[in-house]
C-alpha positions in Angstrom: 0.0 0.0 0.0 1.0 3.6 -0.5 1.0 4.3 3.3 3.7 1.7 4.3 6.8 3.2 2.6 6.0 6.6 4.2 5.8 5.1 7.7 9.1 3.2 7.2 10.8 6.4 6.0 9.5 8.3 9.0 10.7 5.8 11.6 14.2 5.1 10.1 17.1 7.2 11.4 19.9 6.0 8.9 19.1 8.6 6.3 18.7 12.3 7.0 16.9 14.9 5.0 18.4 18.0 3.5 18.1 20.9 5.9 16.5 23.1 3.2 13.7 20.7 2.5 11.9 19.7 5.7 9.2 17.1 5.0 5.7 18.1 6.0 4.0 15.9 8.5 1.6 13.3 7.3 -1.9 14.4 6.3 -4.5 13.2 8.8 -7.5 11.6 7.2 -11.1 12.7 8.0 -12.7 10.9 10.9 -15.5 9.8 8.6 -12.9 8.0 6.4 -10.8 6.5 9.3 -10.6 2.7 9.0 -11.6 0.5 11.9 -8.1 -0.8 12.4 -5.3 1.5 13.8 -3.6 3.7 11.4 -0.7 2.2 9.6 1.4 5.3 9.7 1.7 5.4 13.5 5.0 4.4 15.0 5.2 1.0 16.7 7.3 2.5 19.6 4.7 5.2 20.5 2.2 3.8 23.0 -1.5 4.2 22.4 -3.3 7.1 23.9 -5.9 6.0 26.4 -9.4 6.5 25.0 -11.6 9.3 26.4 -15.3 9.2 26.8 -15.7 11.5 23.9 -13.5 9.4 21.6 -15.1 6.1 22.5 -17.6 4.7 20.1 -18.8 6.7 17.1 -18.2 10.3 17.1 -21.3 12.5 17.2 -21.7 16.1 16.3 -23.2 18.8 18.5 -27.0 19.1 18.1 -26.6 22.8 17.1 -24.2 21.8 14.3 -26.2 18.9 13.0 -27.8 19.5 9.6 -30.8 17.7 8.2 -29.0 17.4 4.9 -25.8 15.9 6.3 -25.2 12.4 4.9 -24.4 9.5 7.1 -20.8 8.8 7.9 -21.0 5.5 6.0 -21.6 7.2 2.7 -19.6 6.2 -0.3 -16.2 7.9 -0.2 -15.4 10.4 -2.9 -12.5 9.3 -5.1 -9.4 11.4 -4.3 -6.9 12.5 -6.9 -4.4 9.8 -7.9 -0.8 9.6 -6.9 0.4 11.1 -10.2 -2.0 14.0 -10.0 -0.3 17.4 -10.5 -1.4 18.3 -7.0 0.7 15.6 -5.5 3.7 16.5 -7.6 3.6 20.2 -6.7 6.9 20.9 -4.8 5.6 24.1 -3.3 2.6 22.5 -1.5 2.9 23.1 2.2 1.8 20.6 4.8 0.6 23.1 7.3 -2.6 23.9 5.4 -4.1 20.5 5.3 -6.8 21.3 7.8 -7.6 24.5 6.0 -7.8 22.6 2.7 -10.1 20.1 4.3 -12.5 22.8 5.6 -12.6 24.6 2.4 -13.4 21.4 0.5 -16.2 20.6 2.9 -17.8 24.0 2.6 -17.4 24.3 -1.1 -20.7 24.2 -3.1 -21.1 22.8 -6.5 -22.7 25.5 -8.7 -24.9 24.0 -11.4 -26.1 26.2 -14.1 -29.7 25.3 -14.7 -30.4 28.2 -17.0 -31.8 26.0 -19.7 -34.7 26.0 -22.1 -36.1 22.8 -20.7 -39.8 22.7 -20.0 -39.3 20.4 -17.0 -37.4 22.4 -14.3 -37.8 19.6 -11.8 -35.1 17.5 -13.6 -31.7 18.4 -12.1 -28.7 17.8 -14.3 -26.2 15.2 -13.3 -24.0 16.3 -10.4 -20.3 16.2 -11.4 -17.6 17.7 -9.3 -15.4 20.2 -11.1 -11.7 19.5 -11.0 -10.0 21.5 -8.3 -7.5 24.0 -9.5 -4.1 24.2 -7.9 -4.5 27.6 -6.3 -2.9 28.9 -3.2 -2.9 31.7 -0.8 -4.6 34.9 -2.1 -6.2 33.2 -5.1 -8.0 30.8 -2.7 -9.1 33.7 -0.6 -10.5 35.6 -3.5 -12.3 32.5 -4.6 -14.0 32.3 -1.2 -14.9 36.0 -1.3 -16.4 35.6 -4.8 -18.4 32.7 -3.6 -19.7 34.8 -0.7 -20.8 37.6 -3.1 -22.6 35.0 -5.3 -24.4 33.6 -2.3 -25.7 37.1 -1.3 -26.8 37.7 -4.9 -28.5 34.3 -5.1 -30.4 34.9 -1.8 -32.0 38.0 -3.3 -32.9 36.2 -6.5 -34.2 33.1 -4.7 -36.5 35.2 -2.6 -38.4 36.0 -5.8 -38.6 32.4 -6.9 -39.2 30.7 -3.6 -41.4 28.1 -5.1 -38.7 27.0 -7.5 -36.1 27.0 -4.7 -38.3 24.7 -2.6 -38.4 22.1 -5.3 -34.7 22.4 -6.0 -33.7 22.1 -2.3 -35.9 18.9 -2.0 -34.0 17.4 -4.9 -30.7 18.6 -3.7 -31.0 16.9 -0.3 -30.8 13.5 -1.9 -27.6 14.2 -3.7 -25.1 14.4 -0.8 -23.1 16.8 1.3 -22.5 18.9 -1.8 -25.5 21.2 -2.0 -27.0 22.0 -5.4 -27.7 25.6 -6.0 -29.5 26.9 -9.1 -27.4 29.6 -10.7 -29.8 32.4 -11.6 -28.6 35.7 -13.0 -30.4 38.9 -13.9 -29.9 38.3 -17.6 -31.4 34.8 -17.4 -34.5 36.1 -15.5 -35.0 39.0 -17.9 -34.5 36.7 -20.9 -37.1 34.2 -19.5 -39.6 37.0 -18.8 -39.1 38.4 -22.3 -39.6 35.0 -23.9 -42.9 34.6 -22.0 -44.1 38.0 -23.1 -43.2 37.3 -26.7 -45.0 33.9 -26.5 -48.1 35.6 -25.0 -48.1 38.2 -27.8 -47.8 35.4 -30.4 -50.6 33.3 -28.8 -53.1 32.4 -31.5 -55.8 30.0 -30.6 -56.6 29.3 -34.3 -53.0 28.4 -35.0 -52.8 26.2 -31.9 -56.0 24.4 -32.9 -54.6 23.9 -36.3 -51.3 22.6 -34.8 -53.3 20.2 -32.6 -55.1 19.1 -35.7 -51.8 18.3 -37.4 -51.1 15.7 -34.8 -54.6 14.2 -34.7 -56.4 11.7 -36.8 -58.0 14.5 -38.8 -55.1 14.5 -41.2 -56.4 11.6 -43.1 -60.0 12.9 -42.8 -59.0 16.2 -44.4 -57.3 14.4 -47.3 -60.4 12.2 -47.8 -62.6 15.4 -47.5 -60.5 17.0 -50.3 -61.1 14.0 -52.5 -64.8 14.0 -51.6 -65.2 17.7 -52.5 -63.8 16.8 -56.0 -66.2 13.9 -56.4 -69.3 15.4 -54.7 -72.1 16.5 -57.1 -75.6 17.8 -56.3 -78.9 17.6 -58.0 -77.9 14.4 -59.8 -75.0 15.8 -61.7 -75.3 16.9 -65.3 -78.5 14.9 -66.0 -80.3 16.1 -62.9 -79.2 19.7 -63.6 -80.6 19.5 -67.2 -83.9 18.2 -65.8 -84.1 20.9 -63.2 -83.2 23.6 -65.7 -86.4 22.7 -67.6 -88.7 21.9 -64.6 -88.1 25.1 -62.5 -89.8 27.5 -65.0 -92.1 24.9 -66.5 -93.5 24.1 -63.0 -94.4 27.7 -62.4 -95.9 28.1 -65.9 -97.9 24.9 -65.5 -99.3 26.0 -62.2 -100.7 29.2 -63.7 -102.1 27.3 -66.7 -103.7 24.7 -64.5 -105.1 27.1 -61.9 -107.2 29.4 -64.0 -109.6 32.1 -62.7 -112.7 30.1 -63.4 -111.4 26.7 -62.4 -108.6 25.5 -60.2 -108.8 21.9 -59.3 -106.5 18.8 -59.3 -109.0 16.8 -61.4 -110.0 19.7 -63.7 -108.8 20.2 -67.2 -107.7 23.8 -67.9 -108.9 25.8 -70.9 -106.0 26.1 -73.3 -107.7 28.2 -76.0 -106.1 31.5 -75.0 -102.7 30.0 -74.8 -102.7 29.4 -78.5 -102.1 33.2 -79.1 -98.7 34.7 -78.9 -100.0 37.8 -77.1 -100.8 35.6 -74.1 -97.1 35.1 -73.5 -95.4 38.3 -74.5 -96.2 41.9 -73.9 -93.9 44.9 -74.4 -95.0 46.8 -71.4 -94.6 43.7 -69.2 -91.0 43.2 -70.4 -90.2 46.9 -69.9 -91.8 46.8 -66.5 -89.6 43.9 -65.4 -86.5 45.6 -66.7 -87.4 48.8 -64.9 -88.1 46.9 -61.7 -84.6 45.3 -61.7 -82.9 48.6 -62.8 -84.5 50.5 -59.9 -83.4 47.8 -57.5 -79.8 47.9 -58.8 -79.7 51.6 -58.4 -81.0 51.4 -54.8 -78.5 48.6 -54.0 -75.6 50.8 -55.2 -76.6 53.6 -52.8 -74.2 54.2 -49.9 -77.1 55.1 -47.6 -80.4 53.7 -46.5 -79.1 51.2 -44.1 -76.1 50.4 -41.9 -72.9 49.0 -43.4 -72.1 45.4 -42.5 -68.9 43.5 -43.2 -69.4 40.0 -44.4 -67.5 36.9 -43.2 -63.9 36.7 -44.5 -63.5 34.6 -47.7 -61.0 34.0 -50.4 -62.1 37.2 -52.1 -61.6 39.2 -48.9 -64.2 40.8 -46.8 -67.1 42.4 -48.6 -69.0 45.4 -47.2 -72.7 45.6 -47.7 -75.1 48.5 -47.2 -78.2 46.8 -45.8 -80.8 49.1 -47.3 -83.3 46.4 -48.3 -86.0 47.8 -46.1 -85.4 51.3 -47.6 -85.6 49.8 -51.1 -88.9 48.2 -50.4 -90.3 51.5 -49.0 -89.2 53.3 -52.2 -90.7 50.8 -54.6 -94.0 50.7 -52.6 -94.1 54.5 -52.6 -93.6 54.6 -56.4 -96.5 52.2 -56.9 -98.7 54.0 -54.5 -97.9 57.3 -56.2 -98.7 56.0 -59.6 -101.9 54.5 -58.3 -102.8 57.8 -56.7 -102.3 59.7 -60.0 -104.7 57.3 -61.7 -102.1 55.1 -63.3 -103.6 51.6 -62.7 -100.6 49.7 -61.6 -102.5 47.2 -59.5 -105.0 46.4 -62.4 -102.1 45.9 -64.8 -100.2 43.5 -62.6 -103.3 41.4 -62.0 -104.3 41.2 -65.7 -100.8 40.7 -67.0 -99.4 38.5 -64.3 -98.7 35.6 -66.7 -96.8 37.9 -69.2 -94.8 39.3 -66.3 -93.9 35.7 -65.3 -92.7 35.0 -68.9 -90.6 38.2 -69.0 -89.0 37.4 -65.7 -88.1 33.9 -66.8 -86.5 35.2 -70.0 -84.7 37.9 -68.1 -83.3 35.4 -65.6 -82.2 33.0 -68.3 -80.3 35.7 -70.2 -78.6 36.9 -67.1 -77.6 33.4 -66.0 -75.8 32.9 -69.4 -74.0 36.3 -68.9 -73.0 35.2 -65.4 -71.5 32.0 -66.8 -69.5 33.8 -69.5 -68.3 36.4 -67.0 -67.0 33.7 -64.7 -64.2 32.9 -67.1 -62.7 36.4 -66.8 -62.6 36.7 -63.0 -59.9 35.6 -60.5 -59.8 32.0 -59.5 -60.4 33.0 -55.9 -63.9 34.2 -56.7 -65.0 30.8 -58.2 -67.2 28.2 -56.6 -65.0 25.2 -55.7 -68.0 22.8 -56.3 -68.3 24.0 -59.9 -64.7 24.3 -61.1 -63.5 21.4 -63.1 -67.0 19.8 -63.5 -69.3 19.3 -66.4 -70.0 22.6 -68.1 -73.7 22.4 -67.9 -73.5 21.4 -64.3 -71.3 24.4 -63.6 -73.7 26.7 -65.5 -76.6 25.4 -63.4 -75.1 25.8 -59.9 -73.0 28.9 -60.8 -69.3 29.3 -61.2 -68.9 32.6 -59.4 -70.0 33.0 -55.7 -70.4 36.7 -55.3 -70.4 38.6 -58.6 -70.4 42.3 -58.4 -71.4 44.9 -61.0 -68.6 47.4 -61.3 -67.6 46.4 -57.7 -70.6 48.2 -56.3 -73.8 46.3 -57.0 -73.8 42.8 -55.4 -76.0 40.9 -57.8 -76.8 38.0 -55.4 -78.3 40.3 -52.7 -80.1 42.3 -55.4 -81.9 39.2 -56.7 -82.7 38.2 -53.1 -84.4 41.6 -52.5 -86.2 41.4 -55.8 -87.8 38.1 -54.7 -88.9 39.5 -51.3 -90.2 42.8 -52.5 -91.9 41.4 -55.6 -93.8 38.7 -53.6 -95.0 41.3 -51.1 -96.1 43.6 -53.9 -98.2 40.9 -55.5 -99.9 40.1 -52.2 -100.9 43.7 -51.5 -102.1 44.2 -55.1 -104.7 41.4 -54.6 -105.6 42.7 -51.2 -106.0 46.2 -52.6 -108.3 45.0 -55.4 -110.3 42.6 -53.1 -111.0 45.3 -50.6 -111.9 47.8 -53.4 -109.4 50.3 -52.1 -109.2 51.9 -55.6 -112.1 54.2 -54.5 -109.6 56.1 -52.4 -108.5 57.8 -55.5 -111.7 59.9 -55.3 -111.4 62.8 -52.9 -114.9 62.1 -51.5 -114.5 58.4 -51.0 -113.8 56.8 -47.6 -112.5 53.4 -46.6 -114.8 51.1 -44.8 -112.9 49.0 -42.1 -115.7 46.4 -42.2 -114.4 45.1 -45.5 -111.4 43.7 -43.6 -113.7 41.7 -41.4 -115.7 40.5 -44.4 -112.6 38.8 -45.9 -110.6 37.6 -42.8 -109.0 34.6 -44.6 -107.3 36.8 -47.3 -106.4 39.4 -44.7 -104.8 36.9 -42.4 -102.8 35.2 -45.1 -101.5 38.5 -46.5 -100.6 39.6 -43.0 -98.7 36.3 -42.2 -97.0 36.2 -45.6 -96.0 39.9 -45.3 -94.4 39.2 -41.9 -92.5 36.3 -43.4 -91.2 38.4 -46.3 -90.4 41.6 -44.3 -88.5 39.6 -41.6 -85.3 39.0 -43.8 -85.3 42.7 -44.8 -85.4 43.8 -41.1 -82.7 41.4 -40.1 -80.8 41.7 -43.4 -77.4 41.8 -41.7 -77.8 38.1 -40.9 -78.0 37.3 -44.6 -74.2 37.5 -44.8 -73.8 34.3 -42.7 -76.4 32.2 -44.5 -75.7 29.2 -46.7 -76.9 31.0 -49.9 -74.7 34.0 -49.3 -71.5 32.1 -48.4 -71.5 28.9 -50.5 -74.0 29.1 -53.3 -72.8 30.2 -56.7 -74.9 32.7 -58.7 -75.9 30.6 -61.7 -79.0 29.4 -63.4 -80.4 27.8 -60.2 -80.3 30.8 -57.9 -81.2 33.4 -60.6 -84.2 31.5 -61.8 -85.5 30.6 -58.3 -85.3 34.2 -57.2 -87.0 35.4 -60.4 -89.9 33.0 -60.3 -90.5 32.8 -56.5 -92.7 35.9 -56.3 -95.1 34.4 -58.9 -94.9 31.0 -57.2 -96.1 32.5 -53.9 -98.4 34.8 -55.8 -100.4 31.7 -57.0 -101.6 31.2 -53.4 -102.9 34.7 -52.9 -104.4 34.6 -56.4 -106.3 31.4 -55.6 -107.6 32.8 -52.3 -108.7 36.1 -53.8 -110.3 34.7 -57.0 -112.0 31.7 -55.5 -113.2 33.3 -52.2 -111.5 30.9 -49.8 -113.0 31.2 -46.3 -111.7 29.4 -43.1 -113.2 29.3 -39.7 -111.9 31.7 -37.0 -110.5 28.9 -34.8 -108.5 27.5 -37.8 -107.1 31.0 -38.5 -106.1 31.2 -34.8 -104.4 27.8 -34.8 -102.6 28.6 -38.1 -101.4 31.9 -36.7 -100.0 30.2 -33.6 -98.2 27.7 -35.8 -96.8 30.5 -37.8 -95.6 32.3 -34.6 -93.8 29.1 -33.3 -92.1 28.7 -36.7 -91.1 32.3 -36.8 -89.6 32.2 -33.3 -87.6 29.1 -34.2 -86.6 30.5 -37.6 -85.5 34.0 -36.5 -84.1 32.9 -33.1 -81.8 30.3 -34.6 -80.6 32.6 -37.4 -79.9 35.4 -35.0 -78.0 33.0 -32.7 -75.9 31.7 -35.5 -75.2 35.1 -36.9 -74.1 36.4 -33.5 -71.9 33.3 -32.9 -70.2 33.5 -36.3 -69.4 37.2 -36.0 -68.1 36.9 -32.4 -67.7 33.4 -30.9 -66.7 35.0 -27.6 -70.0 37.0 -27.2 -70.9 37.2 -23.5 -74.5 36.3 -24.3 -73.3 33.0 -25.9 -70.5 32.1 -23.5 -72.6 29.6 -21.6 -73.4 27.6 -24.7 -71.4 24.4 -25.5 -69.2 24.4 -28.6 -67.2 21.8 -30.6 -63.8 22.8 -31.9 -62.7 21.9 -35.5 -59.4 21.6 -37.3 -60.3 24.7 -39.3 -59.9 26.9 -36.3 -63.6 27.5 -36.0 -66.2 26.3 -33.5 -69.5 24.6 -34.0 -72.4 25.7 -31.8 -73.9 22.7 -30.1 -76.4 24.2 -27.7 -79.4 26.5 -27.7 -81.4 26.2 -30.9 -78.5 24.3 -32.5 -78.5 21.7 -29.8 -82.1 20.7 -30.6 -81.6 19.8 -34.3 -78.7 20.5 -36.7 -80.8 22.9 -38.9 -83.4 24.6 -36.6 -83.8 27.5 -39.1 -85.0 25.0 -41.8 -87.4 23.4 -39.3 -88.9 26.9 -38.5 -89.2 27.6 -42.2 -91.1 24.4 -42.8 -93.5 25.1 -39.9 -94.2 28.6 -41.4 -95.0 27.0 -44.8 -97.2 24.3 -43.2 -99.3 27.0 -41.6 -100.3 28.2 -45.0 -101.3 24.8 -46.3 -104.9 24.8 -45.2 -105.5 28.0 -47.3 -105.0 25.9 -50.5 -105.3 22.4 -49.2 -107.4 21.0 -52.1 -106.0 23.1 -54.9 -102.9 22.9 -57.1 -101.2 25.8 -55.2 -100.7 23.4 -52.4 -97.9 22.0 -54.4 -96.0 25.2 -53.7 -96.0 24.3 -50.0 -94.9 20.7 -50.6 -92.2 21.7 -53.1 -90.7 24.3 -50.7 -90.7 21.7 -47.9 -88.9 19.2 -50.1 -86.4 21.8 -51.2 -85.7 22.8 -47.6 -85.1 19.1 -46.6 -82.7 18.7 -49.6 -80.9 21.9 -48.7 -80.4 20.5 -45.2 -78.8 17.4 -46.8 -76.6 19.6 -49.0 -75.6 21.7 -46.1 -74.8 18.6 -44.0 -72.6 17.2 -46.8 -70.7 20.3 -47.3 -70.1 20.8 -43.6 -68.8 17.3 -43.3 -66.3 18.0 -46.2 -65.3 21.3 -44.6 -65.1 20.4 -40.9 -64.3 16.7 -41.0 -64.2 15.0 -37.7 -65.5 18.1 -35.9 -68.8 17.8 -37.8 -68.9 14.1 -37.1 -68.7 14.8 -33.4 -71.4 17.4 -33.7 -73.7 14.8 -35.5 -73.1 12.3 -32.8 -74.2 14.9 -30.2 -77.1 16.3 -32.2 -78.5 13.3 -34.0 -81.4 14.7 -36.0 -80.9 17.1 -38.9 -84.4 18.8 -39.2 -87.2 16.8 -37.8 -86.7 15.3 -34.3 -87.2 11.5 -34.2 -87.7 11.5 -37.9 -84.8 13.0 -39.9 
């Protein structure tokens, strides 16, 4: 062993050391490292010192000096430097500072720099002792002073992060006698706080939801959805579109031919003699009147006043701004007709007598415009096109519309113009028949007076016109909600939408025409029940549309914060409570209830097909909406369907 040669050299007297190089006494070992057997460096001639009570047994420390973090004396000894270490070979090392070296080594702390970007601060790096430098005297003293300054600085810092220090001290107690101190500096703290502030500024819930979606199973779903959108067709594709192109105008024309003034029954055969004349179909004044009606509406739509400005939902084309002056436009058109009637220009009589010619002119006007819309779609940016029409059969694209929101000179939105033309035109036809049935034309005479008893004498017509007018004026009052509807956001303006909006006023006009010409009378209790059904449908229709509109414009609206939502990979949320937790399309259900409340007025006549046709189209629109939402939202829409199981009719569909 290394100790035996030293002991022999110490005890021998044959060889003397040089006077200039006195050998330092042997370095005593720590009591904790002392072996059980007597030391081998002691001289055999020196007698043993009698043991004292304090030296007998295991040596214990004073209670005041005892530390909870002190390791047991039987801990694994730390490996000392080897014999050939530069410390051992240093000729200038004095032996009188062994005890001082021991004390310094026991009090020294291992400083571990934990200034790291790790998200798990509880994990302490592996403790490794730094190699001790061969320093002496003043350098050692300066090292101790610098350690003292660092401790004072760390105490101030650790006071601000006491929670972190508590966890670190708990972990450090299990390491050993060398305490682990987290090195925190002002620069690291400022850098950490600045990083947190930068992360808070960059916080984007939409980006986070998209990021989460990247690691979910919705990746495959979105790829499948993209393929489905390319394969998905509506209305039976090209063949179904060709059939619908013919049937939409033919159905309205057939209804007017079948339901004549003298006879309107399912089993009756209409009189076709007058339809053999060309004048029955075309009339110059009727054509000019239709063109004047749409021209006035286009000018009113282009006005920058008459209603509040509303920004539509963001799209590929940007964010459109609409002036919601539909109610103002209706007031202007009704005022024009009333003024012409007051100045003895029989507008009401002309509309009633030439209603069929006006229908023909509207059909021709809509067909020509739809062709122009299709040609125009090839000269607009790709971002404005309908994704469900691009790359499909040409006739199918012509039918559903290639462009979503065409604008005339960037000012007149043609889609909302046709929507207003439908609502105002249908209301105008209703009031024309009510005006003639109540014989209000006598008001043109200065001496004539209106008799209110006439309203009581025709309650059925009055109730229907009132209910239908409330249905038509409702979208004009809440016109700002139109921007979030299915037709405004996803439907292309093609033959389908143009022809439907052009013929719908005459389609609903067949109902009021039948009631006025055939004198339909219903009992009072039936009118009350039908009115209550209409009110229930209106509440469901308007309440669900307003709730959807408010949620899409501001999902964090305080009035909607209590409602449950379902997140999607698109960064949007699906409303799964309120009206939209009852069925998936409560607005369509309310619309169906409204139309069913009008069915008893024409229950045994061909105009009843208008109610049934509208109901079927609303159910099919719910199917189209459901399919497009599944393609768009993927798994999010599937979760919504699992939660709200029925689309329109509870327990049925």
